[in-house]
C-alpha positions in Angstrom: 0.0 0.0 0.2 1.6 3.1 -0.8 1.5 5.9 1.9 0.3 9.5 0.8 -0.1 12.8 2.3 -2.8 13.4 4.5 -4.9 16.6 2.7 -6.7 18.3 4.5 -3.9 19.9 7.3 -2.1 21.5 4.4 -4.7 22.7 2.1 -6.2 24.7 5.1 -2.5 25.9 6.5 -1.4 27.3 2.9 -4.6 28.6 2.2 -5.0 31.0 5.3 -1.7 31.4 5.4 -0.3 33.1 1.7 -3.2 34.7 1.1 -3.1 37.7 3.6 0.6 37.8 3.0 0.2 38.7 -0.8 -2.8 41.4 0.0 -0.2 42.7 2.5 2.4 42.6 -0.2 -0.1 44.9 -2.7 -0.7 47.3 0.3 3.3 48.3 0.8 3.2 48.7 -2.9 0.2 51.4 -2.2 2.1 53.1 0.3 5.4 53.6 -1.3 3.2 54.9 -4.7 1.1 57.2 -2.7 3.6 59.5 -1.3 5.7 59.9 -4.3 2.4 60.7 -6.3 1.2 63.6 -3.8 4.8 64.8 -4.0 4.6 65.4 -7.7 1.3 66.6 -7.3 3.0 69.5 -4.4 5.5 70.3 -6.5 4.1 70.7 -10.1 0.2 72.3 -9.3 2.2 74.9 -7.4 1.6 77.9 -7.4 -1.9 77.5 -6.3 -1.1 73.6 -4.7 -4.3 71.2 -4.4 -2.8 68.9 -1.7 -0.5 70.4 1.1 -1.9 74.4 0.6 -2.5 75.1 4.3 0.9 73.3 6.0 3.7 72.6 3.9 5.8 71.7 6.2 3.8 69.2 7.6 3.0 67.7 4.0 6.6 67.5 3.1 7.1 65.5 6.6 4.5 63.1 6.7 5.3 62.1 2.7 8.8 61.2 3.8 7.8 59.5 6.7 4.8 57.7 5.1 7.4 56.5 2.4 10.0 55.4 4.8 7.2 53.7 6.4 6.4 51.4 3.5 10.1 50.4 2.9 10.2 49.4 6.8 6.9 47.6 5.8 8.3 46.0 3.7 11.5 44.3 5.4 8.7 43.5 8.4 6.7 41.9 5.5 9.5 39.9 4.3 10.7 38.3 7.7 7.1 37.9 8.6 8.2 39.6 12.2 4.4 39.5 12.9 1.6 37.7 12.4 -0.3 38.4 9.3 -3.7 39.8 10.9 -1.2 42.1 13.8 0.5 43.2 10.8 -2.5 44.0 9.2 -3.7 46.3 12.2 -0.5 48.2 12.9 -0.5 49.0 9.2 -3.6 50.1 9.1 -2.9 52.5 12.0 -0.1 53.9 10.4 -2.2 54.6 6.8 -4.9 56.2 9.1 -2.5 58.2 10.8 -0.4 59.6 8.0 -3.6 60.0 5.7 -5.0 62.2 8.4 -2.4 63.9 8.7 -2.0 64.6 4.9 -5.5 65.6 4.9 -5.0 68.2 8.1 -2.3 69.3 6.1 -4.1 70.0 3.0 -7.1 71.9 4.3 -9.2 69.4 5.5 -11.3 66.3 4.1 -12.8 68.6 0.9 -9.1 67.8 -0.3 -10.3 64.5 -1.3 -7.6 62.6 0.5 -9.8 60.6 2.8 -10.4 58.4 -0.3 -6.9 57.1 0.1 -8.1 55.5 3.2 -11.0 52.8 1.4 -8.4 51.1 0.0 -6.9 50.1 3.3 -10.1 49.2 5.1 -11.3 46.9 2.6 -7.1 45.1 2.3 -7.4 44.5 6.3 -10.9 43.0 5.7 -9.7 41.0 3.2 -6.7 39.6 5.9 -8.3 39.8 9.4 -12.0 37.5 10.4 -15.3 38.7 9.4 -15.7 39.9 13.3 -12.5 42.3 13.1 -13.2 43.4 9.6 -15.6 46.3 10.9 -13.1 47.3 14.0 -10.7 49.2 11.0 -13.3 51.3 8.9 -14.9 52.0 12.5 -11.6 53.6 14.1 -10.7 55.4 10.5 -14.0 57.0 10.1 -13.7 58.5 13.8 -10.2 59.9 13.1 -11.8 61.4 10.0 -14.2 62.8 11.8 -11.9 64.2 14.6 -9.5 65.8 12.0 -12.5 67.6 10.4 -13.8 69.0 13.8 -9.9 70.0 14.5 -9.9 71.8 10.7 -13.5 73.8 11.4 -12.3 75.0 15.1 -9.2 76.2 13.4 -11.2 77.4 10.4 -9.8 75.9 8.2 -12.8 73.4 6.9 -16.6 74.3 6.5 -19.7 72.2 7.6 -20.1 70.6 5.2 -16.7 68.8 5.9 -19.0 66.9 8.2 -20.8 65.4 5.7 -17.9 64.3 3.1 -16.3 62.5 6.2 -19.2 60.6 6.6 -19.8 59.2 3.0 -16.2 58.5 3.0 -16.5 56.6 6.2 -19.8 55.0 4.9 -17.9 54.2 1.8 -15.1 52.4 3.7 -17.8 50.2 5.5 -19.1 49.0 2.4 -15.9 48.5 1.2 -15.2 46.1 3.9 -18.7 44.7 3.7 -18.1 43.3 0.4 -14.7 42.3 1.4 -16.0 39.8 3.9 -17.5 37.4 1.2 -14.9 38.2 -1.0 -12.0 37.0 1.2 -14.0 34.0 2.1 -14.2 33.0 -1.8 -10.8 33.6 -2.8 -9.5 31.3 0.1 -12.2 28.3 -1.1 -10.3 29.1 -4.3 -6.9 28.4 -3.2 -7.7 25.7 -1.4 -9.4 24.2 -4.1 -6.4 24.5 -6.6 -4.2 23.5 -3.5 -6.1 20.4 -3.6 -5.9 19.3 -6.9 -2.2 20.1 -6.8 -1.9 17.7 -3.9 -4.4 15.6 -5.7 -2.1 14.8 -8.7 1.0 14.6 -6.7 -0.5 11.8 -4.6 -1.8 10.1 -7.8 1.8 10.2 -9.5 3.1 9.3 -5.9 0.9 5.9 -6.5 1.6 5.6 -9.9 5.2 5.4 -9.3 5.2 3.0 -6.2 2.5 0.8 -8.5 5.4 1.1 -11.2 8.2 0.4 -9.0 6.3 -2.8 -7.4 5.6 -4.6 -10.6 6.9 -8.3 -11.4 7.1 -7.4 -14.4 10.3 -5.5 -16.3 9.3 -1.8 -17.1 12.1 0.6 -19.0 10.7 4.0 -21.0 12.9 5.9 -22.9 12.7 9.4 -24.9 13.5 9.8 -28.3 17.3 10.5 -27.3 17.2 6.9 -25.7 17.7 8.2 -22.4 16.0 6.1 -19.6 12.7 8.5 -18.4 11.1 5.5 -16.2 12.7 2.0 -14.6 11.3 -0.2 -12.0 13.1 -2.0 -9.8 12.4 -5.2 -11.4 14.4 -4.0 -14.6 17.0 -2.5 -13.0 17.6 -5.2 -10.9 18.0 -7.1 -14.6 20.5 -5.0 -16.4 22.5 -3.7 -14.1 21.9 -5.2 -10.1 21.4 -2.4 -8.7 20.0 1.4 -9.1 19.8 3.4 -12.9 19.5 7.1 -12.5 16.9 8.7 -14.7 18.4 10.3 -17.7 20.8 7.9 -18.3 21.8 6.7 -21.8 20.3 3.6 -22.4 24.0 2.4 -24.1 25.2 3.1 -21.1 23.0 0.6 -18.8 22.1 -2.2 -21.5 23.9 -1.6 -25.2 22.2 -4.8 -26.4 18.8 -3.9 -25.5 19.3 -0.6 -27.3 20.4 -2.9 -30.7 16.9 -4.5 -30.2 15.2 -1.3 -29.5 17.3 0.2 -32.9 
């Protein structure tokens, strides 16, 4: 009887481990691209800047720090210093802090930078479990409302900005709710693919076991007369030992090669 691997634990472990890290890796690219694009807009949109027009120094400093954090986050992801869920929440907190400061430096949510928080919130919902998926949008929405209140008190925001902040928060909740069933389907799809790959590997292992233990001699060569398959019976008859895959038939059994030709 051939011994094959148990598919259940392998599939569950792999599907639950690889998908979150892929999402985190894509989000790291997002953290590198956002500050670069904002800096280009800041410098090439002068003198009437649409971003960073209220506190330019704060805007430049946050962009630089956000880019540096993106580089650090790539190292943390590659070395996996934290579990995927903890790393996702940590990165969402950093995204919320950085983007909220960028919004404040640009005069409030009317700048449109609040939409940058939708993608991190949705990505976090793909990584964490359904019970924690709405925690990220809740904290991010509170941060937006707090920034809007501070901007309103300082005179850089209007009353309508609260409506914009609320709509942005509602968008984050909607994206997170859509991400919850999507994450489940992605995990199921990955599990199905890996299940098929494991079944094929087990079938190949079973075929090898059957071939090697047949009483009949089996020898398969390619068009270049290289041995691609040989069972133990054939190897014992030809060399009384083992035969390496890819060996030339003329080196193993010259008479057999003559008969084959």
